[in-house]
C-alpha positions as CSV (number, residue, x, y, z in Angstrom):
1,X,67.0,-55.8,39.1
2,X,64.2,-58.3,38.0
3,X,63.0,-58.4,41.6
4,X,62.6,-54.8,41.6
5,X,60.1,-54.9,38.6
6,X,58.4,-58.1,39.5
7,X,55.3,-56.3,40.9
8,X,55.1,-54.2,37.7
9,X,55.5,-57.2,35.3
10,X,52.5,-59.0,37.1
11,X,50.5,-55.7,36.6
12,X,51.2,-55.6,33.1
13,X,50.3,-59.3,32.7
14,X,47.0,-58.9,34.5
15,X,46.3,-55.8,32.2
16,X,46.9,-58.0,29.1
17,X,44.4,-60.5,30.7
18,X,41.9,-57.5,30.9
19,X,42.4,-57.1,27.2
20,X,41.4,-60.6,26.7
21,X,38.1,-60.0,28.7
22,X,37.3,-56.8,26.8
23,X,37.9,-58.3,23.3
24,X,35.9,-61.5,23.9
25,X,33.1,-61.1,26.5
26,X,30.7,-59.4,24.2
27,X,30.8,-62.0,21.2
28,X,30.2,-64.7,24.0
29,X,27.2,-62.8,25.3
30,X,25.7,-62.0,21.9
31,X,22.9,-64.8,22.1
32,X,22.2,-63.7,25.7
33,X,21.6,-60.2,24.7
34,X,19.6,-61.2,21.8
35,X,17.3,-63.3,23.8
36,X,17.0,-61.0,26.9
37,X,16.7,-57.7,25.3
38,X,15.8,-58.4,21.7
39,X,18.8,-56.6,20.3
40,X,19.4,-57.3,16.6
41,X,22.4,-59.2,15.3
42,X,23.4,-56.1,13.3
43,X,23.6,-54.0,16.4
44,X,25.4,-56.8,18.3
45,X,28.0,-57.0,15.5
46,X,28.5,-53.3,15.9
47,X,29.6,-53.7,19.4
48,X,32.9,-55.4,18.0
49,X,33.3,-52.6,15.5
50,X,32.9,-50.0,18.4
51,X,35.4,-51.8,20.4
52,X,38.2,-51.8,17.5
53,X,37.2,-48.2,16.5
54,X,37.7,-46.9,20.0
55,X,41.0,-48.7,20.3
56,X,42.1,-47.4,16.9
57,X,41.2,-43.8,18.0
58,X,43.3,-44.2,21.1
59,X,46.3,-45.5,18.9
60,X,46.1,-42.6,16.6
61,X,46.1,-40.1,19.4
62,X,49.1,-41.6,21.0
63,X,50.8,-41.9,17.8
64,X,51.1,-38.1,17.4
65,X,50.5,-36.7,20.8
66,X,52.2,-39.2,23.2
67,X,54.4,-36.3,24.4
68,X,51.5,-34.5,25.8
69,X,50.7,-37.3,28.4
70,X,52.1,-38.2,31.6
71,X,53.0,-41.7,30.7
72,X,53.5,-43.3,34.2
73,X,50.1,-41.8,35.5
74,X,48.3,-42.9,32.2
75,X,49.7,-46.4,32.7
76,X,48.4,-46.6,36.3
77,X,44.9,-45.1,35.3
78,X,44.4,-47.6,32.5
79,X,43.1,-50.5,34.6
80,X,40.9,-48.1,36.6
81,X,39.2,-47.0,33.4
82,X,38.7,-50.8,32.5
83,X,37.0,-51.3,35.9
84,X,34.7,-48.4,35.4
85,X,33.8,-49.7,31.8
86,X,33.0,-53.2,33.1
87,X,30.9,-51.8,35.9
88,X,28.9,-49.6,33.6
89,X,28.6,-52.6,31.1
90,X,27.1,-54.8,33.9
91,X,25.0,-52.3,36.0
92,X,23.4,-50.0,33.4
93,X,21.4,-52.7,31.6
94,X,20.4,-54.3,35.0
95,X,19.0,-51.0,36.2
96,X,17.6,-49.7,32.9
97,X,16.5,-52.7,30.9
98,X,14.6,-50.6,28.3
99,X,17.9,-48.9,27.6
100,X,20.0,-52.0,27.8
101,X,21.9,-51.5,24.5
102,X,22.8,-47.9,25.2
103,X,24.2,-49.1,28.6
104,X,26.1,-51.9,26.8
105,X,27.5,-49.5,24.3
106,X,28.7,-46.8,26.9
107,X,30.3,-49.6,28.9
108,X,32.1,-50.9,25.6
109,X,33.4,-47.5,24.8
110,X,34.9,-47.0,28.2
111,X,36.6,-50.4,28.6
112,X,37.7,-50.4,24.9
113,X,39.5,-47.0,25.6
114,X,41.2,-48.7,28.5
115,X,42.2,-51.6,26.2
116,X,43.5,-49.1,23.6
117,X,45.7,-47.5,26.2
118,X,46.9,-50.9,27.3
119,X,47.8,-51.8,23.8
120,X,49.8,-48.8,23.4
121,X,51.5,-48.6,26.8
122,X,52.0,-52.1,28.3
123,X,54.3,-53.3,25.6
124,X,56.7,-50.3,25.9
125,X,56.6,-50.7,29.7
126,X,57.8,-54.3,29.4
127,X,60.3,-53.2,26.9
128,X,61.8,-50.7,29.1
129,X,62.3,-53.1,32.0
130,X,66.0,-54.3,31.9
131,X,66.0,-58.0,30.8
132,X,68.5,-60.5,29.4
133,X,66.3,-61.2,26.3
134,X,63.8,-58.5,25.6
135,X,62.3,-60.2,22.6
136,X,61.3,-63.2,24.7
137,X,59.7,-61.0,27.4
138,X,57.6,-59.4,24.7
139,X,56.4,-62.7,23.5
140,X,55.7,-63.8,27.2
141,X,53.6,-60.6,27.6
142,X,51.5,-61.5,24.3
143,X,51.2,-65.1,25.4
144,X,49.4,-63.9,28.5
145,X,46.8,-62.3,26.3
146,X,46.2,-65.6,24.3
147,X,45.9,-67.7,27.6
148,X,43.6,-65.0,29.0
149,X,41.3,-65.7,25.9
150,X,41.2,-69.3,26.7
151,X,40.3,-68.5,30.3
152,X,37.6,-66.0,29.3
153,X,36.0,-68.5,26.8
154,X,36.0,-71.4,29.2
155,X,34.9,-69.5,32.3
156,X,32.0,-67.7,30.5
157,X,30.8,-71.0,28.6
158,X,30.7,-72.9,31.9
159,X,29.0,-70.1,33.7
160,X,26.4,-69.6,31.1
161,X,25.7,-73.4,30.9
162,X,25.4,-73.7,34.8
163,X,23.6,-70.3,35.5
164,X,20.4,-68.7,34.1
165,X,21.5,-66.2,31.6
166,X,19.4,-63.6,33.2
167,X,22.3,-63.2,35.6
168,X,25.0,-62.6,33.0
169,X,26.0,-59.3,34.5
170,X,27.6,-61.3,37.5
171,X,30.2,-62.5,34.9
172,X,31.1,-59.0,33.9
173,X,31.3,-58.0,37.5
174,X,33.6,-61.0,38.2
175,X,36.0,-60.2,35.4
176,X,36.1,-56.5,36.7
177,X,38.2,-58.0,39.5
178,X,41.1,-58.5,37.1
179,X,41.7,-54.9,36.3
180,X,41.0,-54.0,39.8
181,X,44.0,-56.2,40.8
182,X,46.0,-54.5,38.1
183,X,45.2,-51.1,39.5
184,X,46.4,-52.2,43.0
185,X,49.5,-53.6,41.6
186,X,50.4,-50.6,39.5
187,X,49.8,-48.3,42.6
188,X,52.8,-49.6,44.3
189,X,55.0,-49.8,41.3
190,X,57.7,-47.7,39.8
191,X,57.1,-47.2,36.0
192,X,60.4,-46.9,34.1
193,X,61.3,-44.1,31.9
194,X,59.9,-44.5,28.2
195,X,61.1,-42.4,25.3
196,X,58.4,-40.3,23.2
197,X,59.1,-37.7,20.5
198,X,59.5,-34.3,22.1
199,X,56.9,-32.8,19.6
200,X,54.5,-33.8,17.0
201,X,57.1,-32.7,14.4
202,X,59.4,-35.3,15.8
203,X,56.8,-38.0,15.1
204,X,56.2,-36.6,11.5
205,X,60.0,-36.7,10.9
206,X,60.0,-40.5,11.8
207,X,57.1,-41.1,9.5
208,X,59.5,-40.4,6.5
209,X,61.4,-43.6,7.1
210,X,60.0,-46.2,4.5
211,X,61.1,-48.9,7.1
212,X,58.4,-47.8,9.6
213,X,55.6,-48.1,7.0
214,X,56.9,-51.5,6.0
215,X,56.6,-52.6,9.7
216,X,53.0,-51.1,9.9
217,X,51.9,-52.9,6.8
218,X,53.4,-56.1,8.1
219,X,51.5,-55.8,11.5
220,X,48.4,-54.8,9.6
221,X,48.6,-58.3,7.8
222,X,49.5,-60.0,11.0
223,X,46.5,-58.5,12.8
224,X,44.2,-59.4,9.9
225,X,45.5,-63.1,9.7
226,X,45.2,-63.5,13.5
227,X,41.8,-61.9,14.1
228,X,40.0,-63.0,11.0
229,X,40.4,-66.7,12.1
230,X,39.8,-65.9,15.7
231,X,36.4,-64.2,14.9
232,X,35.3,-66.6,12.1
233,X,36.6,-70.0,13.4
234,X,33.4,-70.8,15.4
235,X,30.9,-69.8,12.7
236,X,33.0,-71.6,10.0
237,X,33.1,-74.8,11.9
238,X,29.3,-74.7,12.6
239,X,28.1,-73.5,9.2
240,X,30.6,-75.0,6.9
241,X,31.7,-78.3,8.6
242,X,28.5,-79.0,10.7
243,X,30.2,-78.9,14.1
244,X,27.6,-77.9,16.7
245,X,28.2,-74.4,18.2
246,X,29.2,-75.3,21.7
247,X,32.1,-77.5,20.3
248,X,33.0,-74.8,17.7
249,X,33.4,-72.3,20.6
250,X,35.5,-74.7,22.7
251,X,37.4,-76.3,20.1
252,X,37.5,-73.6,17.5
253,X,37.9,-70.2,19.5
254,X,39.5,-71.8,22.7
255,X,41.8,-74.1,20.7
256,X,42.9,-71.2,18.4
257,X,43.6,-69.2,21.4
258,X,45.5,-72.1,23.0
259,X,47.7,-72.6,20.1
260,X,48.2,-68.7,19.9
261,X,49.4,-68.8,23.5
262,X,51.4,-72.1,22.9
263,X,53.4,-70.4,20.1
264,X,54.2,-67.2,22.0
265,X,55.0,-69.1,25.1
266,X,57.4,-71.3,23.1
267,X,59.0,-68.3,21.6
268,X,59.4,-66.7,25.1
269,X,61.2,-69.9,26.2
270,X,63.3,-70.9,23.2
271,X,62.7,-68.4,20.5
272,X,65.3,-66.4,18.4
273,X,65.6,-64.8,15.0
274,X,62.1,-63.2,15.1
275,X,62.3,-62.1,11.4
276,X,62.6,-65.9,10.2
277,X,59.8,-66.8,12.7
278,X,57.5,-64.1,11.0
279,X,58.2,-65.5,7.5
280,X,57.5,-69.2,8.6
281,X,54.4,-67.9,10.4
282,X,53.1,-66.2,7.2
283,X,53.7,-69.3,5.1
284,X,52.0,-71.7,7.7
285,X,49.1,-69.3,8.2
286,X,48.4,-69.2,4.4
287,X,48.4,-73.1,4.3
288,X,46.0,-73.2,7.3
289,X,43.6,-70.9,5.8
290,X,43.6,-72.6,2.4
291,X,43.3,-76.0,4.0
292,X,40.3,-74.9,6.1
293,X,38.7,-73.5,3.1
294,X,38.9,-76.6,0.7
295,X,38.7,-79.6,3.1
296,X,35.5,-81.5,3.4
297,X,36.7,-83.2,6.5
298,X,35.6,-81.8,9.9
299,X,38.6,-83.0,11.8
300,X,40.9,-81.6,9.2
301,X,39.2,-78.3,9.2
302,X,39.3,-78.1,13.0
303,X,43.0,-78.8,13.0
304,X,43.7,-76.2,10.3
305,X,41.6,-73.6,12.4
306,X,43.6,-74.5,15.6
307,X,47.1,-74.7,14.0
308,X,46.5,-71.3,12.4
309,X,46.7,-70.0,15.9
310,X,50.1,-71.3,16.3
311,X,51.3,-70.0,12.9
312,X,49.8,-66.4,13.6
313,X,51.1,-66.3,17.1
314,X,54.1,-64.2,16.5
315,X,52.8,-62.1,13.6
316,X,51.6,-59.3,16.1
317,X,54.3,-59.4,19.0
318,X,57.0,-60.4,16.4
319,X,56.5,-57.2,14.3
320,X,56.4,-55.2,17.5
321,X,59.7,-56.6,18.4
322,X,61.2,-55.8,14.9
323,X,59.8,-52.2,14.9
324,X,61.1,-51.5,18.4
325,X,64.6,-52.9,17.6
326,X,64.9,-51.0,14.4
327,X,63.5,-47.7,15.6
328,X,64.5,-47.4,19.2
329,X,64.4,-43.6,19.4
330,X,60.6,-43.7,18.6
331,X,59.6,-45.1,22.0
332,X,55.9,-45.0,22.7
333,X,55.1,-43.4,19.4
334,X,56.3,-46.6,17.6
335,X,54.2,-48.8,19.7
336,X,51.2,-46.5,19.2
337,X,51.7,-46.5,15.4
338,X,52.1,-50.3,15.3
339,X,49.1,-50.7,17.5
340,X,47.1,-48.6,14.9
341,X,48.2,-50.8,12.0
342,X,47.5,-54.0,13.9
343,X,44.0,-52.8,14.9
344,X,43.2,-51.7,11.4
345,X,43.8,-55.1,10.1
346,X,42.1,-56.8,13.0
347,X,38.7,-54.8,12.5
348,X,38.5,-54.0,8.7
349,X,39.6,-57.5,7.4
350,X,37.3,-59.7,9.5
351,X,34.5,-57.4,8.7
352,X,35.3,-57.4,4.9
353,X,35.3,-61.3,5.1
354,X,31.8,-61.2,6.7
355,X,30.5,-58.9,3.9
356,X,31.9,-61.1,1.1
357,X,30.5,-64.1,2.8
358,X,27.1,-62.4,2.9
359,X,27.2,-61.3,-0.7
360,X,28.2,-64.9,-1.8
361,X,25.1,-66.4,0.1
362,X,22.7,-63.9,-1.3
363,X,24.0,-64.0,-5.0
364,X,21.3,-65.6,-7.3
365,X,23.7,-68.0,-8.9
366,X,25.5,-69.0,-5.6
367,X,23.0,-71.7,-4.9
368,X,23.4,-73.4,-8.2
369,X,27.1,-73.2,-8.0
370,X,27.2,-74.5,-4.5
371,X,24.9,-77.3,-5.5
372,X,27.3,-78.3,-8.1
373,X,30.0,-78.7,-5.5
374,X,27.5,-80.6,-3.0
375,X,27.5,-77.5,-0.8
376,X,24.8,-75.2,0.7
377,X,25.2,-71.4,-0.2
378,X,26.3,-70.9,3.5
379,X,28.9,-73.4,3.1
380,X,30.1,-71.9,0.0
381,X,30.0,-68.4,1.4
382,X,32.1,-69.6,4.6
383,X,34.6,-71.2,2.3
384,X,35.1,-68.2,0.1
385,X,35.4,-66.1,3.2
386,X,38.2,-68.4,4.4
387,X,39.9,-68.1,1.0
388,X,39.7,-64.3,1.2
389,X,41.3,-64.5,4.7
390,X,44.2,-66.6,3.1
391,X,45.1,-63.6,1.0
392,X,46.5,-61.6,3.9
393,X,49.1,-64.1,5.2
394,X,49.9,-64.9,1.6
395,X,50.6,-61.1,0.9
396,X,52.5,-61.2,4.1
397,X,55.1,-63.8,2.9
398,X,57.0,-61.3,0.6
399,X,56.6,-58.5,3.2
400,X,58.2,-60.8,6.0
401,X,60.8,-61.9,3.6
402,X,61.7,-58.3,2.9
403,X,62.0,-57.6,6.6
404,X,64.2,-60.6,7.0
405,X,66.4,-59.5,4.1
406,X,66.7,-56.1,5.7
407,X,67.9,-57.5,9.0
408,X,71.6,-57.3,8.3
409,X,71.2,-53.6,7.1
410,X,69.9,-52.6,10.4
411,X,72.5,-54.7,12.3
412,X,75.1,-52.8,10.6
413,X,73.8,-49.4,11.4
C-alpha cells in the first residue's frame, strides 16, 4: 500500500517545499527590491501581509465551501498555480521595471493562492494515505517545510552574495522548478478520497462544537509563537544584540528553521502523545522568548532564538493532528478552519509586535528609560517586542493543558 502512494507522498513533500519558497523569498529580496526599484520598506512589508491575507482568504473559502470543489483536481492544480505565480513574479518586473512593484504584487497574490490551497489540501491528502502511524506522517510532512526554509535561506543568501542582485529573477525562476516537479508528480498520482461536509449547513453544525474552537485558538497561538520568532529573529539579533545581518539571517532565521525541522523530524521518528508535546512546547517557547528578551549576552540570545524553533516545532502540526483525530468527520473543512486559525496568528501577531516595537522606539520617554537600562531605544523596542511575543505561548500553556486533560474524554467516545 505504501509503494502505491510513494509518488503522491513525494508530490506532497515538494509542494510543502514550494510553500517554504513562497513564504520566505520576498523577505530575503527586500533589500534587493529597495535598491533596484526604490520600493519603500512599508510597501515591501505589505508583501508579507498580502501573502498571509491571500492564504487566509483561501482558508476561509474552503472552510465553508469545500464541498463545491473537485478536491483531487484542485490538489493537482495547486503547484501549477505556484509555477505561474513565480513566473509572473520574476518576469513582469524584468519586462516592465517602471511597474516592478505591481508585477511583484500580482505574482505574490498568485503564488500565495497556491500556498493557501496547499496549506488546506496537502495535510488531508497525507492523512488520507493509509499509514501505521498517521501522526508521525503529518509531522514528517511539516518537517519538510522547515527544512525547505533552511534550503531557501541558504541558497538565496549564497546566490545574492555571488551574483549581481540585478539578476535576482533567476533565483525566482530556479525555485519555480520545484512546483513544476510537484505538478508532474501529481499528474501521475491517484488522490485518495477525502471527506468534506456535504453542504454549508454541515460545516455550520460542526462549528457548534466548543472543542473545535479550542483547537482553532490553540493553533492561532501556535502560529503566532512560531511565526513571530521566525520573522523577528534576524532583526532582533541585529538591532538588540549587535549581530551583523548576514549572520543574523544565517544563524537566526536558518537556525530557527533548522531547529523547527529537527523537532518535527524527531517527532516523525520517535514521537508520541502529541497533546503532552504541545504543552511542553508552549512552556519551552515562553521560556525562550523571555530569555531572548532579557539577556544581554549575544550567544545566549542566539541560542534562545534557535531553540524557540525546536519548542514551537509541533505547535502547528500537533494541533492539526489533535483536531483531525477528534473531529474525523470534518475532513477538509477541519484542515481549512485550522489553517485559517494558524494563518491569522501568523499574520496578525508579528505585525502587532512590529507596531508595538515602533511605538516604543518613537515614544518621547523611551530614550530616557532605555538609557537608564544602558540600552538604545531600538534595543528597548526589540526587547519589549519579544516580551509581547512571549505572551502567546504563555497563554497557550493553559490551552494546551486543557487539550491534554480532554484527551481521555475523546478516547472514550
